[in-house]
VOVOBA-479127 format. One record per residue: x, y, z of N, C-alpha, C, O in turn; residue in three letters. Coordinates in steps of 0.02 Angstrom, whole numbers, padded with zeros to 5 digits, always signed. Each point is the difference from the previous one (the first is absolute). Layout:
<atoms>
XYZXYZXYZXYZALA ...
</atoms>
This chain:
<atoms>
+00013-00043-00016-00012+00047+00007+00051+00046+00025+00043-00007+00044MET -00059+00066-00092+00029+00092-00002-00039+00003+00058-00051-00026+00024ALA +00122+00096+00000-00037+00043+00040-00027+00054-00034+00025+00009-00056VAL -00076+00035+00075-00047+00038-00013+00017+00055+00034+00055+00005+00027GLU -00087+00027-00026-00022+00076+00039-00035+00025-00031+00010+00010-00060THR -00072+00010+00098-00090+00032+00014+00007+00021+00038+00044-00014+00040MET -00098+00075-00036-00045+00018+00048-00028-00001+00023-00020-00012-00057LYS -00028+00012+00102-00049-00056+00091-00029+00092+00012+00025+00057+00002MET -00076-00081+00002-00041+00075+00039+00015-00042+00070-00013-00058-00017SER +00027+00057+00062-00008-00021+00083-00091+00020+00011-00026+00050-00024CYS +00006-00081+00047-00080-00002+00022-00018-00015+00104-00050-00011+00032ILE +00130+00021-00014-00019-00030+00062+00005+00036+00070+00008-00021+00058THR -00020+00098-00093-00038+00083+00058+00004+00062-00073+00022+00004-00057CYS -00051+00028+00097-00022+00061-00062+00048+00045-00035-00021+00053-00022PRO +00106-00077+00014+00049+00028-00008+00000-00021-00054+00027+00053-00018ARG -00032-00090-00043-00042-00054-00037+00088+00039-00046+00010+00045-00042GLY +00047-00109+00092+00085+00028-00062-00002-00030-00038-00022-00057+00005CYS +00042+00082-00058+00028-00044-00066+00046-00031+00000+00044+00043+00006THR -00024-00080-00009+00043-00033+00024+00016-00042-00067-00040-00023-00041LEU +00133+00021+00043+00011-00009-00041+00056-00072+00014+00056-00001+00026VAL -00101-00058-00059+00017-00077+00014+00051-00058-00049-00018-00020-00055VAL +00073+00003+00084+00085-00037-00056-00051-00043+00039-00018+00001+00059THR -00004-00049-00126-00002-00079+00025+00021-00072-00040+00015+00020-00056HIS -00009-00071+00057+00015-00043-00007-00061-00074+00002-00005-00045+00042GLU -00020+00054-00085-00068-00054+00022-00033+00042+00057-00014+00060-00002GLY +00002-00108+00058-00035+00029+00020+00053+00033+00105-00024+00008+00056ALA +00101-00001-00085+00021+00003+00020+00020+00084+00018+00029+00039-00038THR -00050-00026+00097+00016+00058-00007+00099+00027+00025+00030-00022+00048VAL -00007+00068-00094+00046+00033-00010+00001+00089+00042+00006+00013+00059ILE -00009+00008-00086-00003+00055+00019-00056+00035+00028-00048-00039-00009GLU +00021+00105+00045-00070+00017-00005+00026+00101+00004+00026+00038+00041VAL -00050-00032-00100+00026+00102+00013-00025+00046+00036+00007+00045-00040LYS -00033-00019+00088-00050+00083-00023-00049-00037+00064-00055+00025+00013GLN +00075-00076+00020-00072-00031+00047-00002+00064+00049+00046+00013+00038ALA -00085+00013-00042-00024+00087+00083+00014-00075+00077+00013+00016+00058GLY -00018-00060-00071+00007-00044+00055+00002-00067-00015-00003-00020-00058CYS +00010-00039+00139+00048-00037-00022-00087-00062-00004+00000-00060+00014LYS -00043+00090-00031-00047-00038-00007-00017-00023-00087-00038-00035-00034ARG +00109+00094+00028+00003-00032-00092+00001-00059-00063-00029-00024-00049GLY +00095+00022+00104+00029-00056-00006-00050-00070-00005-00005-00037-00049ALA -00028+00031+00113-00030-00057-00003-00034-00030-00042-00005-00057-00022ASP -00033+00137+00011-00063+00007-00058+00010-00033-00066-00032-00043-00030TYR +00087+00076+00016+00025-00029-00065+00034-00088+00018+00020-00031-00049VAL -00017+00005+00104+00042-00083-00013-00072-00039-00008-00007-00046-00040LYS -00060+00076+00094-00052-00029-00027-00058+00007-00043-00047-00039+00005GLY +00048+00100-00060+00001+00038-00054+00036-00091-00053-00036-00040-00030GLU +00073+00038+00033+00038-00033-00045-00015-00092-00008+00005-00046-00041LEU -00026+00057+00113+00016-00103+00029-00087-00008+00003-00031-00044-00030THR +00005+00092+00067-00069-00019+00001-00071+00099+00025-00019+00028+00051ASP +00014-00021-00103-00033+00049+00001-00089+00004+00019-00049-00015-00033PRO +00056+00043+00102-00068+00012+00029-00042+00035-00018+00012+00022-00056ARG -00074+00002+00082-00023+00046+00012-00074+00003+00052-00041-00046+00003ARG +00039+00081+00018-00079+00034+00030-00038-00029-00049+00009-00005-00060MET -00058-00013+00099-00091-00004-00053-00021+00035+00035+00012+00003+00060VAL -00059+00044-00102-00055+00036+00067-00073-00035-00068+00009-00029-00054ALA -00075+00048+00089-00044-00047-00083-00062+00028+00075+00003+00034+00051SER -00056-00079-00090-00069+00027+00030-00027-00108-00037+00014-00017-00057THR -00049-00032+00107-00048-00023-00012-00053+00029+00000-00007+00061+00001ILE -00059-00122-00004-00060+00011+00005-00032-00037+00058+00008-00058+00017ARG -00059+00123+00019-00040-00028+00069-00049+00003-00014-00029+00049-00022VAL +00004-00115+00035-00070-00044-00011-00045+00054+00052+00032+00019+00049HIS -00090+00004-00054-00021+00043+00057+00014+00057+00049-00032+00021+00049GLY +00098-00001-00082+00025+00049+00054-00025+00072-00021-00025+00011-00056GLY +00032+00030+00096-00017+00089-00018+00026+00020-00062-00021+00053-00024ARG +00081-00101-00019+00030+00037-00025-00009-00068-00059-00032-00048+00022HIS +00056+00043-00089+00016-00048-00037+00074-00026-00010+00021-00054-00021PRO +00006+00102+00040+00075-00052+00012+00049+00035+00058-00011+00056+00024LEU +00071-00103-00004+00015+00024+00056+00098-00003+00018+00028-00054+00009VAL +00005+00113-00008+00071+00001-00032+00025-00054+00009-00039-00044+00018PRO +00089+00032-00024+00023-00027+00022+00093-00024-00002+00025+00054-00014VAL +00032-00104+00022+00067+00034-00005+00029-00075+00013-00023-00043+00037TYR +00061+00042-00064+00073-00082+00017+00039+00038+00068+00032+00053+00003THR -00048-00102+00045+00032-00020+00070+00096-00005-00028+00039+00024+00042SER -00016-00045-00091+00059+00029+00000+00000+00011-00068-00049-00013-00036HIS +00129+00050+00005-00018+00012-00074+00019-00067-00027+00026-00050+00024PRO -00052+00069-00089-00056-00063-00021+00081-00022-00057+00042+00045-00004PHE -00029-00106-00031+00014+00001-00054-00010+00036-00074-00059-00001-00017PRO +00101+00030-00029-00019+00046-00027-00027-00036-00076-00037+00030-00039LYS +00058-00087+00030-00025-00033-00053-00059-00025-00030-00021+00006-00057PRO -00008-00046+00125-00074-00007+00053-00046+00030-00018-00046-00027-00030MET +00049+00127+00053-00037+00034+00031-00076-00007-00074-00061+00004+00002ILE +00096-00012-00037-00073+00015-00070-00056-00084+00018-00060-00003-00013PHE +00099-00053+00042-00024-00040+00041-00041-00029+00048-00026-00052+00020ASP +00039+00135-00011-00021+00029+00074-00062+00010-00013-00051-00035-00003LEU +00072+00117-00009-00077-00014-00004-00033+00017-00047-00026+00055-00011LEU +00025-00138-00042-00056-00023-00016-00012-00038+00044-00056+00022+00012ALA +00063-00068+00029-00011-00036+00054-00073+00055+00054-00056+00000+00026GLU +00135+00051-00044-00056+00066+00087-00092+00006-00060-00054+00006+00028LEU +00058-00009-00093-00035+00038-00051-00062-00079+00044-00055+00018+00023ARG +00068-00068-00021-00031-00048-00007-00044-00011+00079-00052-00033+00007ARG +00089+00069+00046-00038+00003+00052-00077+00040+00045-00031+00051-00016LEU +00027-00068+00037-00058+00028+00030+00016-00045+00065+00016-00060+00000GLU -00028+00121+00080-00025-00015+00063-00046+00011+00013-00027+00028-00048VAL -00015-00033+00100-00045+00026+00046+00009+00049+00042+00057+00016+00017ASN -00101+00010+00003+00011+00056+00047-00045-00039+00046-00037-00049-00005ALA +00063+00104+00069+00056+00060-00017+00050-00035+00018-00001-00055+00028PRO +00046+00088-00044+00081+00012-00013+00017+00029+00052-00040+00040+00025VAL +00110-00054+00011+00043+00053+00057+00045+00003-00030+00035-00046-00021THR -00029+00101+00017+00116+00015-00010+00033-00035+00033-00018-00025+00054ALA +00074+00018-00082+00046-00082+00008-00036-00048-00011+00053-00031+00001GLY -00092-00008-00011-00043-00056-00027+00030-00022-00038+00018+00047-00035GLN +00007-00105+00009+00034-00063-00043-00075+00000-00040-00057+00001+00025VAL +00080-00004-00099-00059+00008-00030+00050-00058-00060-00015-00052-00030VAL +00045+00071+00032+00084-00078-00040+00037-00005+00022+00041+00044+00012LEU -00037-00137+00013+00012-00024+00019+00065-00014-00042-00020-00016-00056GLU +00099+00015+00059+00058-00053-00037-00001+00069-00071+00059+00010-00016ASN -00089+00019-00011-00010-00023-00068+00053+00012-00048+00056+00025+00007ALA -00091-00054-00063+00044-00062-00054+00051-00041+00033+00056-00006-00024LEU -00074-00020+00077+00081-00036+00044+00058+00026+00020+00054-00028+00009GLY -00073+00099-00002+00087+00037+00056-00049+00015+00025-00041+00040-00023THR +00037-00069+00074-00024+00042+00054-00008+00060+00043+00003+00008+00061GLY -00015+00040-00121-00006+00052+00018-00078+00026+00010-00031-00008-00052ILE +00009+00023+00080-00113-00018+00036-00020+00098-00037+00026+00055+00007ASP -00063-00073-00031-00056+00102-00032-00049+00002+00061-00048-00038+00011VAL +00074+00097+00032-00026+00018+00035-00048+00037-00010+00007+00008-00060ILE -00070+00033+00081-00035+00064+00006+00026+00032+00027+00042-00006+00046ALA -00066+00048-00074+00044+00080+00048-00056+00028+00022+00009+00060+00008SER -00066-00076+00007-00060+00078+00011-00058-00064+00029-00008-00059-00017ARG -00019+00096+00061-00076-00043+00024-00029+00013-00044+00013+00049-00035HIS -00065-00094+00022-00056-00003-00066-00064-00019+00067+00001-00045+00042MET -00041+00087-00051-00047-00046+00031-00060-00005-00024-00017+00047-00036PRO -00026-00095+00046-00063-00045-00033-00056+00055-00001-00012+00043+00042ALA -00011-00053-00088-00067+00055-00017+00011+00081+00036+00052+00027+00020GLY -00094-00013-00020-00018+00065+00010-00006+00061+00026-00026+00054-00011GLN +00080-00096+00069+00002+00028+00062-00008+00068+00022+00005+00014+00060GLU 
</atoms>
């Protein structure tokens, strides 16, 4: 494999540093212009196993509103995000839903749960 230099935007903090990364495959050789030490860790993760937090909504049967917002308990493998979203489109839970309630355990066999991020009472209370 050849040594490659590329630019990456770090997303670990609000600064959004533009990193200049020299790597050979998944092996990081050098990271320049990182505003903090988290930039180098971010680059290593992006080259070997890119992950993202996923936020979406799922349907609620009998709830005050038809949808409840949800999020993943941990960063989700990036190549599997569209499969997760397809799974969430098929999912429907019954009201009431409480914030912090696991609505989908072990999503796609990853060990990562999908959690409701707000309360959803039943009906028109």
